[in-house]
MITI-616718 format. One line per field, with one value per residue: x, y, z of N, C-alpha, C, CB in turn; residue in three letters; residue number from 1. Coordinates in steps of 0.1 Angstrom, whole numbers, plus 5000, padded with zeros to 4 digits. Glycine has a CB too. Layout:
BEGIN
n.u: X  ...
n.v: Y  ...
n.w: Z  ...
ca.u: X  ...
ca.v: Y  ...
ca.w: Z  ...
c.u: X  ...
c.v: Y  ...
c.w: Z  ...
cb.u: X  ...
cb.v: Y  ...
cb.w: Z  ...
rest: ALA  ...
nr: NUM  ...
This chain:
BEGIN
n.u: 1957  1946  1923  1911  1915  1895  1870  1870  1852  1849  1846  1857  1886  1894  1886  1904  1933  1929  1932  1956  1974  1968  1975  2008  2041  2050  2074  2099  2106  2124  2121  2099  2097  2120  2116  2092  2059  2049  2018  2007  1987  1972  1974  1959  1935  1930  1927  1909  1888  1883  1874  1852  1836  1841  1833  1811  1796  1799  1782  1790  1803  1829  1847  1867  1902  1930  1966  1984  2003  1999  1989  1981  1963  1953  1941  1913  1879  1863  1833  1806  1779  1764  1765  1783  1820  1849  1883  1909  1944  1973  2008  2023  2028  2030  2033  2021  1997  1986  1980  1957  1939  1933  1923  1900  1887  1881  1863  1843  1832  1824  1806  1786  1783  1773  1755  1737  1735  1717  1693  1691  1686  1666  1645  1645  1668  1702  1731  1749  1786  1805  1815  1798  1769  1763  1787  1798  1789  1804  1822  1820  1821  1847  1869  1867  1886  1907  1910  1910  1881  1889  1882  1905  1940  1963  1995  2016  2011  2013  2038  2045  2028  2025  2001  1970  1949  1951  1962
n.v: 3051  3058  3042  3058  3085  3082  3085  3107  3138  3164  3186  3186  3176  3205  3220  3208  3221  3248  3254  3244  3264  3284  3281  3280  3288  3318  3340  3355  3392  3403  3387  3389  3416  3415  3395  3388  3376  3358  3354  3328  3330  3306  3298  3318  3315  3288  3290  3311  3289  3270  3288  3297  3276  3267  3288  3307  3289  3279  3302  3321  3336  3329  3356  3371  3370  3392  3397  3420  3450  3473  3497  3515  3501  3465  3446  3448  3449  3453  3463  3456  3465  3450  3432  3418  3412  3426  3409  3427  3417  3423  3420  3416  3406  3405  3380  3345  3342  3370  3370  3355  3363  3389  3382  3369  3389  3405  3390  3386  3417  3409  3392  3407  3423  3407  3386  3400  3424  3415  3414  3438  3455  3439  3456  3479  3492  3504  3483  3480  3482  3481  3485  3480  3466  3442  3433  3424  3397  3369  3369  3352  3323  3332  3332  3310  3293  3312  3331  3368  3390  3422  3457  3469  3468  3475  3483  3489  3480  3455  3448  3454  3441  3409  3393  3387  3392  3417  3433
n.w: 8357  8388  8414  8433  8420  8400  8417  8425  8426  8396  8409  8436  8429  8416  8439  8455  8439  8437  8466  8468  8451  8464  8489  8484  8494  8500  8481  8492  8500  8482  8462  8454  8444  8424  8412  8391  8391  8364  8345  8319  8291  8291  8318  8325  8314  8326  8353  8352  8344  8362  8388  8379  8379  8405  8418  8412  8391  8371  8354  8340  8310  8286  8286  8265  8270  8282  8284  8295  8295  8326  8335  8358  8377  8388  8376  8351  8341  8314  8299  8276  8251  8241  8271  8275  8277  8288  8301  8318  8323  8339  8331  8350  8384  8418  8431  8427  8443  8443  8414  8411  8432  8422  8394  8402  8413  8391  8374  8395  8392  8365  8366  8381  8355  8334  8344  8366  8351  8330  8347  8353  8328  8315  8338  8329  8335  8337  8332  8356  8369  8396  8433  8454  8472  8456  8445  8459  8468  8464  8489  8509  8497  8479  8502  8519  8505  8508  8494  8493  8489  8477  8476  8468  8470  8490  8480  8492  8520  8515  8518  8542  8558  8539  8542  8527  8537  8552  8540
ca.u: 1948  1938  1902  1907  1914  1883  1863  1867  1844  1857  1844  1866  1895  1889  1889  1925  1940  1925  1936  1972  1975  1971  1987  2020  2051  2052  2085  2108  2100  2133  2121  2084  2095  2126  2114  2078  2049  2042  2009  2005  1971  1971  1975  1947  1923  1926  1921  1895  1875  1885  1866  1839  1834  1836  1824  1803  1788  1795  1774  1800  1805  1842  1854  1879  1909  1938  1973  1988  2010  1983  2000  1968  1955  1964  1933  1906  1868  1852  1819  1801  1772  1756  1764  1790  1833  1866  1894  1923  1953  1983  2012  2033  2024  2043  2036  2012  1986  1981  1970  1941  1927  1929  1913  1884  1884  1874  1855  1831  1830  1814  1791  1774  1777  1767  1743  1728  1734  1705  1680  1690  1682  1646  1634  1647  1680  1715  1738  1770  1799  1810  1821  1791  1765  1765  1800  1806  1781  1806  1829  1821  1829  1861  1873  1870  1895  1920  1912  1897  1875  1887  1881  1918  1954  1971  2009  2028  2008  2012  2053  2049  2024  2029  1992  1970  1935  1953  1962
ca.v: 3068  3051  3042  3066  3095  3089  3086  3122  3147  3175  3198  3182  3183  3217  3227  3209  3229  3264  3254  3242  3273  3298  3281  3282  3292  3333  3346  3369  3409  3410  3380  3391  3430  3414  3381  3389  3364  3369  3343  3329  3332  3292  3298  3324  3303  3271  3295  3311  3280  3265  3294  3299  3264  3266  3300  3313  3278  3280  3307  3330  3331  3328  3365  3378  3373  3399  3401  3434  3458  3478  3516  3520  3487  3450  3439  3454  3441  3464  3459  3461  3473  3437  3429  3409  3420  3414  3408  3427  3416  3434  3411  3411  3404  3398  3364  3337  3345  3381  3371  3346  3372  3398  3376  3366  3400  3409  3375  3394  3425  3399  3383  3420  3429  3396  3381  3409  3434  3411  3413  3455  3457  3437  3464  3494  3499  3503  3475  3485  3473  3485  3476  3482  3453  3429  3430  3414  3387  3357  3371  3342  3318  3331  3333  3293  3292  3319  3344  3382  3401  3439  3470  3474  3456  3486  3478  3491  3471  3442  3448  3455  3423  3400  3386  3393  3397  3428  3439
ca.w: 8363  8402  8417  8442  8419  8395  8420  8430  8415  8390  8419  8444  8422  8413  8454  8457  8427  8444  8479  8465  8447  8474  8501  8480  8503  8493  8481  8498  8497  8476  8449  8443  8440  8412  8400  8394  8386  8347  8338  8305  8287  8293  8329  8331  8315  8332  8366  8351  8345  8377  8394  8371  8379  8419  8427  8401  8393  8357  8350  8336  8294  8288  8283  8259  8283  8275  8290  8290  8307  8327  8345  8367  8375  8383  8362  8348  8338  8304  8297  8262  8251  8245  8281  8270  8284  8281  8316  8309  8334  8343  8327  8362  8397  8429  8431  8419  8448  8441  8402  8415  8440  8408  8383  8410  8419  8378  8375  8400  8385  8351  8365  8378  8341  8324  8351  8371  8341  8322  8352  8355  8315  8321  8346  8325  8344  8333  8343  8363  8377  8407  8438  8460  8475  8452  8442  8476  8470  8466  8495  8515  8490  8479  8517  8516  8492  8511  8485  8504  8480  8484  8463  8464  8472  8490  8480  8510  8535  8517  8515  8553  8563  8536  8546  8518  8547  8558  8528
c.u: 1936  1923  1902  1905  1903  1870  1860  1858  1853  1859  1855  1880  1903  1895  1903  1935  1941  1933  1950  1973  1979  1978  2004  2028  2050  2068  2091  2105  2112  2127  2108  2089  2105  2124  2094  2067  2043  2033  2010  1994  1966  1970  1962  1936  1919  1923  1907  1880  1872  1875  1854  1830  1827  1829  1813  1790  1786  1781  1777  1805  1818  1851  1864  1892  1926  1952  1981  1995  2000  1994  1993  1963  1962  1955  1919  1893  1861  1843  1813  1788  1760  1759  1773  1805  1840  1875  1905  1927  1966  1994  2025  2023  2035  2041  2020  1998  1978  1973  1957  1934  1926  1920  1900  1880  1870  1865  1842  1822  1820  1803  1778  1773  1765  1755  1730  1725  1719  1691  1679  1683  1665  1641  1639  1657  1689  1720  1750  1776  1808  1811  1812  1784  1767  1777  1809  1795  1789  1819  1833  1829  1844  1870  1875  1882  1909  1923  1898  1896  1878  1886  1896  1925  1960  1990  2020  2024  2009  2028  2054  2042  2022  2014  1978  1953  1937  1956  1958
c.v: 3060  3052  3053  3084  3096  3089  3098  3131  3159  3185  3194  3184  3194  3226  3220  3216  3243  3260  3252  3253  3285  3293  3279  3289  3306  3332  3354  3382  3406  3400  3385  3407  3423  3401  3378  3376  3365  3354  3343  3333  3318  3293  3307  3314  3291  3277  3298  3303  3276  3276  3298  3288  3265  3281  3300  3303  3276  3292  3324  3328  3334  3341  3364  3381  3382  3398  3409  3442  3469  3487  3517  3512  3474  3440  3452  3447  3448  3456  3465  3459  3458  3426  3412  3417  3412  3417  3411  3423  3418  3417  3411  3411  3399  3383  3357  3338  3357  3378  3367  3358  3382  3396  3375  3378  3408  3402  3380  3405  3416  3393  3396  3423  3419  3395  3391  3419  3430  3417  3429  3457  3453  3444  3473  3496  3497  3495  3481  3478  3485  3479  3482  3465  3443  3427  3417  3400  3374  3360  3359  3326  3318  3330  3319  3293  3297  3333  3355  3388  3417  3448  3470  3466  3472  3479  3480  3487  3458  3441  3448  3440  3414  3390  3399  3402  3414  3438  3451
c.w: 8373  8404  8423  8434  8408  8405  8424  8420  8410  8402  8434  8438  8422  8429  8457  8449  8433  8460  8479  8463  8457  8491  8496  8495  8493  8490  8491  8492  8483  8460  8443  8437  8420  8404  8399  8383  8374  8343  8318  8304  8286  8307  8334  8325  8320  8350  8359  8350  8360  8386  8390  8376  8397  8427  8420  8395  8375  8347  8346  8322  8294  8277  8276  8267  8278  8292  8284  8298  8308  8337  8359  8382  8373  8373  8361  8338  8326  8296  8279  8266  8247  8257  8282  8280  8283  8302  8306  8324  8332  8337  8337  8377  8407  8434  8428  8425  8441  8429  8408  8422  8427  8395  8390  8418  8405  8376  8382  8393  8369  8350  8372  8364  8333  8333  8359  8361  8331  8332  8350  8343  8314  8327  8339  8330  8336  8336  8348  8364  8384  8421  8455  8461  8465  8442  8449  8478  8471  8476  8501  8510  8487  8493  8520  8513  8494  8502  8491  8489  8485  8472  8460  8473  8480  8492  8493  8521  8531  8515  8534  8559  8557  8540  8534  8527  8555  8547  8518
cb.u: 1937  1943  1892  1919  1926  1879  1864  1882  1830  1849  1824  1863  1891  1869  1876  1933  1931  1902  1930  1979  1966  1953  1983  2020  2069  2047  2086  2123  2106  2152  2122  2063  2105  2139  2126  2074  2037  2061  1991  2008  1969  1982  1988  1946  1922  1946  1930  1896  1878  1903  1870  1841  1847  1850  1830  1814  1771  1792  1765  1810  1797  1845  1856  1874  1912  1929  1977  1978  2026  1966  1996  1955  1945  1968  1925  1912  1859  1859  1809  1805  1778  1756  1749  1788  1834  1884  1896  1931  1953  1983  2013  2048  2013  2044  2044  2017  1989  1989  1973  1942  1933  1941  1918  1885  1901  1881  1864  1836  1846  1820  1792  1777  1791  1776  1750  1733  1748  1707  1679  1707  1692  1639  1632  1638  1683  1722  1742  1775  1811  1805  1841  1783  1753  1753  1807  1803  1770  1808  1826  1810  1826  1866  1862  1864  1889  1932  1911  1906  1857  1903  1875  1920  1965  1963  2015  2031  1992  2003  2061  2044  2015  2042  1993  1972  1934  1963  1959
cb.v: 3081  3060  3029  3063  3101  3083  3080  3130  3152  3183  3198  3168  3185  3216  3223  3197  3229  3268  3244  3234  3272  3307  3267  3292  3283  3350  3352  3369  3426  3408  3364  3393  3446  3416  3362  3408  3362  3374  3349  3317  3339  3284  3301  3341  3301  3254  3310  3316  3266  3266  3303  3298  3255  3262  3318  3316  3281  3266  3304  3330  3338  3311  3371  3392  3355  3418  3393  3442  3463  3467  3540  3519  3488  3439  3416  3463  3439  3474  3468  3451  3487  3430  3431  3409  3426  3428  3391  3443  3404  3444  3412  3423  3394  3408  3358  3321  3346  3391  3359  3328  3382  3400  3360  3351  3409  3410  3361  3400  3432  3389  3365  3435  3430  3381  3371  3414  3434  3393  3405  3464  3448  3428  3467  3505  3493  3510  3462  3490  3462  3494  3476  3495  3453  3425  3442  3427  3387  3348  3379  3341  3320  3343  3340  3285  3300  3308  3340  3398  3398  3445  3488  3490  3447  3498  3486  3507  3473  3434  3466  3469  3420  3399  3384  3383  3384  3427  3433
cb.w: 8347  8416  8428  8455  8416  8381  8424  8431  8422  8377  8424  8449  8414  8409  8467  8454  8409  8446  8488  8453  8441  8478  8512  8465  8505  8504  8472  8495  8514  8484  8449  8454  8456  8415  8408  8391  8393  8328  8344  8297  8272  8288  8333  8327  8308  8330  8375  8344  8335  8382  8397  8356  8374  8428  8429  8389  8405  8356  8358  8344  8280  8287  8291  8254  8294  8269  8295  8287  8303  8333  8335  8355  8363  8400  8366  8346  8350  8291  8313  8247  8241  8235  8284  8251  8297  8257  8326  8299  8340  8366  8313  8364  8397  8444  8449  8418  8461  8441  8388  8428  8459  8401  8375  8423  8422  8365  8386  8411  8383  8348  8379  8385  8330  8321  8361  8383  8332  8320  8368  8355  8304  8329  8363  8330  8359  8334  8337  8377  8364  8406  8435  8455  8480  8446  8445  8498  8459  8452  8501  8517  8482  8471  8526  8504  8480  8508  8464  8521  8480  8494  8468  8464  8452  8504  8468  8518  8543  8507  8505  8558  8569  8542  8566  8502  8564  8569  8526
rest: MET  SER  LYS  ARG  TYR  GLN  ARG  THR  SER  LYS  ARG  GLN  ARG  TYR  ARG  ARG  THR  VAL  ALA  ARG  PHE  MET  SER  HIS  GLU  LEU  PRO  THR  ILE  SER  GLU  GLN  LYS  GLN  LYS  LEU  TYR  ARG  PRO  THR  ILE  GLY  GLN  VAL  GLU  PHE  TYR  TYR  ARG  LEU  LEU  ASN  HIS  LEU  ILE  PHE  ARG  ASP  GLN  LEU  THR  ARG  PRO  ALA  LEU  VAL  ILE  ARG  ARG  LEU  HIS  SER  ALA  TRP  GLY  LEU  CYS  VAL  GLY  ARG  GLY  ASP  LEU  SER  CYS  GLU  ILE  HIS  LEU  THR  ASP  ARG  PHE  TYR  CYS  LYS  GLN  TRP  PHE  LEU  LEU  VAL  LEU  ALA  HIS  GLU  MET  CYS  HIS  GLN  TYR  GLN  TRP  GLU  VAL  LEU  GLY  ARG  GLU  ARG  VAL  ASN  GLN  GLY  ARG  TYR  PRO  ILE  MET  SER  HIS  GLY  PRO  THR  PHE  PHE  LEU  PHE  ARG  ASP  LYS  LEU  LYS  GLN  PHE  GLY  ILE  PRO  LEU  LYS  THR  ALA  VAL  ARG  THR  HIS  ARG  TRP  PHE  ARG  HIS  GLN  ASP  PHE  PHE  LYS  ALA
nr: 1  2  3  4  5  6  7  8  9  10  11  12  13  14  15  16  17  18  19  20  21  22  23  24  25  26  27  28  29  30  31  32  33  34  35  36  37  38  39  40  41  42  43  44  45  46  47  48  49  50  51  52  53  54  55  56  57  58  59  60  61  62  63  64  65  66  67  68  69  70  71  72  73  74  75  76  77  78  79  80  81  82  83  84  85  86  87  88  89  90  91  92  93  94  95  96  97  98  99  100  101  102  103  104  105  106  107  108  109  110  111  112  113  114  115  116  117  118  119  120  121  122  123  124  125  126  127  128  129  130  131  132  133  134  135  136  137  138  139  140  141  142  143  144  145  146  147  148  149  150  151  152  153  154  155  156  157  158  159  160  161  162  163  164  165  166  167
């Protein structure tokens, strides 16, 4: 291992990894429709750890990560009564960047449920997962890595613009 690599912090290496991932050239539109990106559970766990460290400062506990066929959504965060949750992701995405965008979106919901949910329970209120103001707490941090935080990504707009910030 080179000395230069040893001197860089874990955080800097993670930053470079996410930046490289989001800056990959997008496949052509026909490739996106024909050769879908299929993440493995290992890739999901790896990028979950990266985003948890970079964006959420390791506040999230690793949930059950499930890859399965979803028909009505790209991902789901399912909260449980003990303030833990599961993250379900679809088994196919149009490109790698789309996968990371959905994972970050579901992690924001996990933050609402686990971290902010504890505060709400202590106040005598129910924990919530929504697309309200608390959902967008990490919008600026995610934007630094080229990951837009949106409530939904419209497929028809994606294929017209090929830009996550317009889709």
